[in-house]
Backbone as CSV, one residue per row, in Angstrom:
resi,resn,N_x,N_y,N_z,CA_x,CA_y,CA_z,C_x,C_y,C_z
1,MET,66.977,114.021,79.572,68.100,113.182,79.959,67.634,111.742,80.129
2,SER,68.438,110.833,79.681,68.102,109.418,79.760,68.768,108.764,80.952
3,LYS,68.077,107.748,81.493,68.598,106.994,82.632,68.788,105.531,82.243
4,LEU,69.723,104.903,82.929,69.869,103.451,82.858,69.188,102.881,84.091
5,LEU,68.434,101.820,83.919,67.840,101.155,85.063,68.916,100.296,85.718
6,GLY,69.164,100.542,86.979,70.206,99.812,87.682,69.767,98.429,88.113
7,ASN,70.745,97.605,88.450,70.480,96.323,89.079,71.641,96.014,90.012
8,GLU,71.530,94.923,90.759,72.539,94.609,91.768,73.927,94.409,91.177
9,LEU,74.029,93.693,90.071,75.350,93.446,89.478,75.990,94.730,88.974
10,PHE,75.213,95.591,88.369,75.711,96.879,87.910,76.232,97.684,89.100
11,GLY,75.455,97.715,90.172,75.861,98.430,91.383,77.112,97.835,92.011
12,GLU,77.185,96.512,92.053,78.370,95.846,92.598,79.608,96.173,91.772
13,ASN,79.446,96.214,90.450,80.569,96.550,89.584,81.062,97.972,89.857
14,ILE,80.140,98.901,90.001,80.535,100.280,90.286,81.264,100.353,91.620
15,LYS,80.752,99.646,92.619,81.405,99.659,93.932,82.811,99.069,93.855
16,LYS,82.965,97.945,93.162,84.289,97.321,93.020,85.269,98.272,92.339
17,ILE,84.803,98.926,91.294,85.667,99.870,90.580,86.068,101.020,91.502
18,ARG,85.087,101.558,92.227,85.372,102.666,93.143,86.400,102.259,94.180
19,LEU,86.218,101.087,94.783,87.150,100.619,95.805,88.539,100.372,95.224
20,SER,88.594,99.856,94.001,89.903,99.619,93.372,90.625,100.932,93.086
21,CYS,89.867,102.009,92.976,90.460,103.344,92.776,90.829,104.000,94.107
22,GLY,90.459,103.346,95.220,90.773,103.888,96.537,89.941,105.098,96.917
23,LEU,88.719,105.175,96.402,87.850,106.316,96.669,86.691,105.933,97.581
24,THR,86.269,106.874,98.406,85.048,106.712,99.186,83.872,107.178,98.327
25,GLN,82.674,106.893,98.780,81.507,107.409,98.069,81.522,108.931,98.061
26,ASP,81.862,109.543,99.183,81.900,111.006,99.263,82.913,111.588,98.276
27,GLN,84.084,110.983,98.176,85.106,111.467,97.245,84.646,111.314,95.800
28,THR,84.007,110.194,95.506,83.509,109.945,94.147,82.473,110.989,93.764
29,VAL,81.520,111.225,94.659,80.466,112.200,94.383,81.055,113.605,94.245
30,ALA,82.039,113.937,95.078,82.675,115.255,94.980,83.330,115.437,93.612
31,LYS,83.992,114.403,93.112,84.617,114.467,91.788,83.556,114.603,90.692
32,LEU,82.443,113.891,90.836,81.350,114.021,89.867,80.774,115.432,89.894
33,GLN,80.617,115.990,91.077,80.074,117.335,91.195,80.995,118.373,90.567
34,LEU,82.308,118.158,90.651,83.250,119.054,89.977,83.075,119.009,88.457
35,LEU,82.586,117.873,87.960,82.313,117.723,86.532,80.932,118.267,86.149
36,GLY,80.164,118.733,87.147,78.859,119.328,86.877,77.662,118.478,87.236
37,SER,77.883,117.305,87.821,76.769,116.436,88.205,76.152,116.899,89.527
38,PRO,74.817,116.904,89.620,74.165,117.240,90.889,73.939,116.012,91.779
39,LEU,74.542,114.880,91.436,74.325,113.625,92.161,74.704,113.776,93.639
40,SER,73.830,113.300,94.520,74.119,113.327,95.959,74.733,111.995,96.394
41,ARG,75.346,111.976,97.566,75.940,110.751,98.069,74.870,109.711,98.336
42,SER,73.716,110.119,98.831,72.655,109.150,99.123,72.125,108.512,97.836
43,THR,71.997,109.277,96.777,71.573,108.719,95.495,72.641,107.797,94.934
44,TYR,73.905,108.199,95.056,75.007,107.361,94.588,75.010,106.028,95.336
45,SER,74.756,106.083,96.635,74.709,104.868,97.443,73.623,103.921,96.939
46,LEU,72.473,104.456,96.584,71.388,103.626,96.050,71.803,102.953,94.743
47,ILE,72.558,103.663,93.921,73.038,103.094,92.660,73.950,101.905,92.946
48,GLU,74.870,102.079,93.897,75.781,100.975,94.239,75.044,99.778,94.824
49,MET,73.938,100.019,95.498,73.155,98.924,96.071,72.244,98.271,95.034
50,GLY,72.200,98.826,93.828,71.345,98.280,92.783,69.895,98.686,92.921
51,ARG,69.641,99.690,93.739,68.267,100.134,93.967,67.980,101.496,93.357
52,GLY,68.986,102.073,92.707,68.807,103.381,92.088,69.195,103.349,90.625
53,ASN,68.618,104.242,89.869,68.936,104.368,88.455,69.966,105.475,88.287
54,ILE,70.674,105.457,87.173,71.737,106.424,86.953,71.519,107.141,85.626
55,PHE,71.703,108.448,85.640,71.658,109.209,84.397,72.865,108.832,83.551
56,ILE,72.660,108.759,82.257,73.744,108.442,81.332,74.903,109.422,81.537
57,ASN,74.587,110.698,81.751,75.618,111.713,81.958,76.481,111.376,83.176
58,ASP,75.863,110.852,84.228,76.621,110.492,85.427,77.493,109.266,85.178
59,LEU,77.040,108.348,84.331,77.870,107.201,83.974,79.106,107.666,83.197
60,VAL,78.911,108.640,82.318,80.042,109.217,81.594,81.017,109.846,82.594
61,GLY,80.467,110.549,83.586,81.312,111.140,84.619,82.065,110.096,85.415
62,LEU,81.396,109.002,85.768,82.071,107.935,86.509,83.188,107.313,85.687
63,GLN,82.960,107.165,84.399,84.003,106.618,83.534,85.227,107.529,83.562
64,MET,85.002,108.832,83.585,86.109,109.787,83.645,86.796,109.754,85.003
65,VAL,86.017,109.712,86.081,86.570,109.693,87.439,87.386,108.425,87.679
66,PHE,86.833,107.275,87.271,87.494,105.998,87.530,88.537,105.641,86.467
67,ASN,88.455,106.292,85.307,89.384,106.033,84.203,89.403,104.546,83.825
68,VAL,88.200,104.004,83.602,88.045,102.614,83.181,87.221,102.584,81.898
69,SER,87.223,101.446,81.228,86.374,101.299,80.044,84.929,101.085,80.494
70,TYR,84.004,101.424,79.625,82.589,101.235,79.949,82.262,99.764,80.196
71,GLU,82.999,98.878,79.563,82.755,97.446,79.732,82.860,97.023,81.198
72,GLU,83.700,97.700,81.963,83.873,97.358,83.379,82.577,97.533,84.164
73,PHE,81.758,98.494,83.795,80.494,98.731,84.498,79.507,97.576,84.266
74,PHE,79.651,96.900,83.134,78.688,95.865,82.748,79.249,94.454,82.843
75,ARG,80.398,94.287,83.467,81.059,92.981,83.585,80.147,91.967,84.280
76,ASP,80.045,90.782,83.676,79.301,89.631,84.221,77.793,89.843,84.325
77,ILE,77.257,90.853,83.668,75.808,91.044,83.671,75.233,90.229,82.515
78,PRO,74.355,89.276,82.827,73.795,88.418,81.770,72.768,89.183,80.934
79,PRO,72.530,88.739,79.714,71.543,89.403,78.858,70.105,89.170,79.299
80,SER,69.885,88.147,80.106,68.533,87.836,80.559,68.189,88.650,81.792
81,ARG,66.972,89.190,81.821,66.521,89.959,82.986,66.067,89.069,84.129
82,THR,65.909,87.781,83.878,65.378,86.896,84.909,66.460,86.292,85.795
83,SER,67.728,86.355,85.377,68.785,85.772,86.200,69.701,86.869,86.704
84,LYS,70.388,86.577,87.835,71.287,87.553,88.426,72.644,87.469,87.802
């Protein structure tokens, strides 16, 4: 399984999307687990803080849970690794 390396902007985008859907972290993780993800709430929290990496499969699950385009996860992330 492949992972995406997270960063703060990616995590902030996921949090904004989750909040716009009116979901808590616990509710989001519960929905992911119903889709077969073993993701825990503590790991999900690290992803939102930009300190955790995410499996591609879990990103697919989040796209299904939030019903947004993949572009929303990457909004305003610059191509350079040196700038925020």
